[in-house]
C-alpha positions in Angstrom: 74.2 -60.6 -32.1 74.3 -59.5 -35.7 71.9 -56.9 -37.1 68.9 -58.0 -39.1 65.9 -56.0 -40.1 63.1 -58.3 -38.9 62.4 -56.0 -35.9 61.7 -53.0 -38.1 59.7 -55.0 -40.6 57.6 -56.4 -37.8 57.0 -52.9 -36.3 55.7 -51.7 -39.7 53.3 -54.6 -39.9 52.1 -54.0 -36.4 51.6 -50.3 -37.3 49.4 -51.3 -40.2 47.3 -53.6 -38.0 46.9 -50.9 -35.4 45.9 -48.4 -38.1 43.1 -50.7 -39.2 42.0 -51.3 -35.6 42.9 -55.0 -35.6 45.2 -54.8 -32.5 42.8 -52.7 -30.4 42.0 -55.4 -27.9 45.6 -56.2 -27.2 46.5 -52.5 -26.9 43.6 -52.0 -24.4 45.0 -54.7 -22.2 48.4 -53.0 -22.4 46.8 -49.7 -21.4 47.7 -48.1 -24.7 45.6 -46.2 -27.2 45.9 -46.6 -30.9 47.5 -43.2 -31.3 49.8 -43.7 -28.4 51.0 -47.0 -29.7 51.6 -45.6 -33.2 53.6 -42.7 -31.6 55.7 -45.1 -29.6 56.4 -47.4 -32.6 57.4 -44.3 -34.7 59.8 -43.3 -31.9 61.3 -46.8 -31.8 61.7 -47.0 -35.5 63.4 -43.5 -35.7 65.5 -44.1 -32.6 66.8 -47.4 -34.0 68.9 -45.5 -36.5 70.8 -43.6 -33.7 73.5 -45.1 -31.5 74.5 -42.9 -28.5 78.1 -43.6 -27.5 78.4 -43.6 -23.7 82.1 -44.7 -23.5 84.7 -46.5 -25.6 83.1 -49.8 -24.6 79.4 -49.0 -24.6 76.9 -47.6 -27.1 73.1 -47.3 -26.4 70.6 -47.5 -29.2 67.8 -44.9 -28.8 65.2 -47.2 -30.3 66.1 -49.9 -27.8 65.8 -47.4 -25.0 62.3 -46.5 -26.1 61.3 -50.1 -26.2 62.6 -50.7 -22.7 60.8 -47.5 -21.5 57.6 -48.9 -23.0 58.1 -52.2 -21.1 58.6 -50.2 -17.8 55.4 -48.2 -18.5 53.4 -51.4 -19.2 54.8 -52.8 -15.9 53.8 -49.7 -13.9 50.3 -49.9 -15.5 49.9 -53.5 -14.2 46.6 -53.9 -12.3 47.8 -55.2 -9.0 50.9 -55.4 -6.9 50.9 -59.1 -7.3 51.1 -58.8 -11.1 54.0 -56.4 -10.8 55.9 -58.8 -8.5 55.1 -61.7 -10.8 56.2 -59.7 -13.8 59.5 -58.8 -12.2 60.2 -62.4 -11.2 59.3 -63.5 -14.8 61.8 -61.0 -16.2 64.5 -62.6 -14.0 63.5 -66.1 -15.1 63.6 -65.0 -18.7 67.0 -63.4 -18.4 68.4 -66.5 -16.8 66.9 -68.6 -19.6 68.6 -66.5 -22.2 71.9 -66.7 -20.3 71.7 -70.5 -20.3 70.7 -70.5 -24.0 73.6 -68.2 -24.8 76.1 -70.5 -23.0 74.8 -73.5 -25.0 74.7 -71.7 -28.4 78.1 -70.2 -27.8 79.6 -73.7 -27.4 78.5 -75.3 -30.6 76.3 -72.9 -32.7 77.0 -74.9 -35.9 75.1 -77.8 -34.6 71.8 -75.9 -34.1 69.2 -76.6 -36.8 68.1 -72.9 -36.7 70.2 -69.8 -36.9 71.1 -68.9 -33.3 70.0 -65.3 -33.7 66.4 -66.5 -33.8 66.7 -68.4 -30.6 66.9 -65.4 -28.3 63.5 -63.8 -29.2 61.9 -67.3 -29.3 63.2 -68.2 -25.9 62.4 -64.8 -24.4 58.9 -64.7 -25.9 57.9 -68.2 -24.8 59.5 -68.0 -21.3 58.2 -64.5 -20.9 54.7 -65.6 -21.5 54.9 -68.8 -19.4 56.4 -66.9 -16.5 54.4 -63.6 -16.9 51.1 -65.1 -18.0 49.3 -61.8 -18.5 49.8 -59.6 -21.6 51.5 -56.9 -19.5 53.6 -59.4 -17.6 54.7 -61.3 -20.6 55.7 -58.2 -22.6 57.7 -56.8 -19.6 59.4 -60.1 -18.9 60.4 -60.7 -22.6 61.8 -57.3 -23.2 63.6 -56.9 -19.9 65.0 -60.4 -20.2 66.7 -59.5 -23.5 67.8 -56.2 -22.0 69.3 -58.0 -19.0 71.3 -60.1 -21.4 73.0 -57.0 -22.8 73.7 -55.7 -19.3 75.2 -59.1 -18.4 77.4 -59.0 -21.4 78.6 -55.5 -20.4 79.3 -56.6 -16.8 81.3 -59.6 -18.2 83.5 -57.5 -20.4 84.2 -54.9 -17.7 84.9 -57.5 -15.0 87.2 -59.6 -17.1 88.9 -56.7 -19.0 88.3 -58.4 -22.4 88.1 -56.3 -25.5 84.7 -55.6 -27.1 81.9 -53.1 -27.5 78.4 -53.7 -26.1 75.6 -52.2 -28.1 72.9 -51.9 -25.4 69.5 -52.2 -27.1 71.2 -52.1 -30.5 72.4 -54.3 -33.3 70.8 -57.7 -33.2 69.7 -57.0 -29.6 67.2 -54.4 -30.9 65.5 -57.0 -33.1 65.4 -59.5 -30.2 63.8 -56.9 -27.9 61.1 -56.1 -30.4 60.4 -59.7 -31.6 60.5 -61.1 -28.0 58.0 -58.5 -26.8 55.6 -59.0 -29.7 55.8 -62.8 -29.5 55.1 -62.8 -25.8 52.0 -60.6 -26.3 50.8 -62.7 -29.2 51.1 -65.9 -27.1 49.3 -64.3 -24.2 46.6 -62.9 -26.5 46.0 -66.1 -28.5 46.2 -68.5 -25.6 44.3 -66.2 -23.2 41.6 -65.6 -25.8 41.2 -69.4 -26.4 41.0 -70.1 -22.7 38.4 -67.4 -22.1 36.2 -68.7 -24.9 36.5 -72.3 -23.6 35.5 -71.0 -20.1 32.6 -69.0 -21.5 34.2 -65.6 -20.8 36.9 -64.0 -18.6 36.9 -65.0 -15.0 35.8 -62.2 -12.7 35.4 -63.8 -9.3 38.0 -62.5 -6.8 39.4 -59.9 -9.3 39.6 -56.2 -8.6 36.6 -54.2 -9.9 38.8 -52.0 -12.1 40.2 -55.1 -13.8 36.7 -56.6 -14.2 35.5 -53.5 -15.9 38.3 -53.7 -18.4 37.6 -57.3 -19.1 33.9 -56.7 -20.0 33.0 -56.3 -23.6 31.5 -52.8 -24.4 27.7 -52.8 -25.0 26.7 -52.3 -28.7 25.8 -48.8 -29.6 22.1 -48.2 -30.2 20.4 -45.4 -32.1 18.9 -42.9 -29.8 15.1 -42.7 -29.9 13.5 -39.2 -30.2 10.6 -39.6 -27.7 9.1 -36.1 -28.5 9.3 -36.7 -32.2 7.6 -40.1 -31.8 4.8 -38.5 -29.7 4.2 -35.8 -32.3 4.0 -38.3 -35.1 1.7 -40.5 -33.2 -0.5 -37.5 -32.3 -0.7 -36.6 -36.0 -1.7 -40.1 -37.1 -4.4 -40.2 -34.4 -5.9 -37.1 -35.8 
């Protein structure tokens, strides 16, 4: 995968949205605070400029490592064991889908109507959402699916003895990691929000109480009433 800056540009745009509080709902579902998300994004952006050589065949991009670490954190924060298992299976499905897409694109890339570099995050984001369903599951599946593709490439080179260097989490793979995760969350947010509105609100029956509490909208803040002050004013008026 060749390098292109869309991942960094997207992260900057997401940071602006977070700063103005637009992405608060999605971050809440991912168990992230605004400050925490901005700190992680800053670490990903800074880390993306550093490649750590592991061997003559492997380099690891620090920004990609942070993104994968975020996916693991989101997976560990999943509400139930069932969601964790489903997310792990979704990641495997996403990785297999990317492998098949890579086989097809590698055969005749010139016949594709779109640049093949865009296919990987699109496939990972869409398949990650369809298999993971929840915001956390979709994000984990998309990011880990792209990460697994890098690991698969490394295994292929080592097992066959072919020449080449694998940039784990770096080069174009970094952009695919970022774009795939963001696309998966956007699909989960947009489609999930639409379904909730059509159903009259999120479904709570049969769900854990902790999850139900997170799904409920916070009650609007009300101005406190000074009872003693009101009593004094009323007393003065009565006199």
